[in-house]
N, C-alpha and C positions, 0 to 999 in steps of 0.2 A: 445285592449277588447274594444267591444263597448257595452254599456247600452242600453235598448230598455225601454220608457217609453211609458205605452199608456194613451190617454186622450179622454175625450170626451166634446165634444165642444158643448155646449147649443145655441138655437138660439140668445140669446142675447151677447153672445161672453164669455160667462163664461166657465171656463175648470173645470172640476173634473179627477182626475188621476184614472185610475181602471186597474185591473188586466184581463179583458177579452176583446178576440180579436173579435169584430163583424164584419158582415159582410152586405154588401149594402142590403138595403131592412127589415133589422132585425126590429121588431117592440120590445120597449124599455118602462119602466118604469122610473120614475123621477131618480131612482139610476143607471141605465145602464143595469137592470137586464131581461132578456127575458121574455118577456110576453105568457103565454098560450092562446094558439089560441082554440076555440072563447076567446077574452078577457072577463073577468068577469062582465063587466060594459060599459056602451057608456057614463058614467060619471066617467071618470077618465081622468087623465094625461097621455098622451102615446107619444112616439117621436118615430120617423123612422130613420134609419140610410140612408142617402142621398151621402155622399161622405167620401171618406178616404183617406188621405193626408199621404204622407211620408216625414219627413224633418231629414236628416241626416248630422250632423255638426261631428266636431272630437270629434270622441270614444262616440258620443250620438245618438242614432235615437228615432225622436218622431213619434209615431203612432197618427196622429187626427183621429177622429172619428167624424164627421158632422151631429148634429140630426137635426131634424126639427118635428113640432109638428104636431099629426096626428087629424084632425079636428074628430069631434065628429059624424059627420055625415059620416065618414068614418067609423070608430070602429063601428056604428050600422050596417052597414054593412056586417063586419068582423064578425059579431054574429050569420049572418043567413046563 
């Protein structure tokens, strides 16, 4: 039996366990929840999923979902 654990990996290297399985290019908030498009404000912290990696060891599968910070200018472009 294999247990699967999903992790959000922030740009500074911190990890947070999550129940959600994200896709590359998803835009999420600080807690890993998808942001509604267009974003409510350009003055918020938003991340983009840029890489997903699976690490499998004996009986365990870790899904690492790496995030990068989305600059305010890019959020501004998404609003229009």
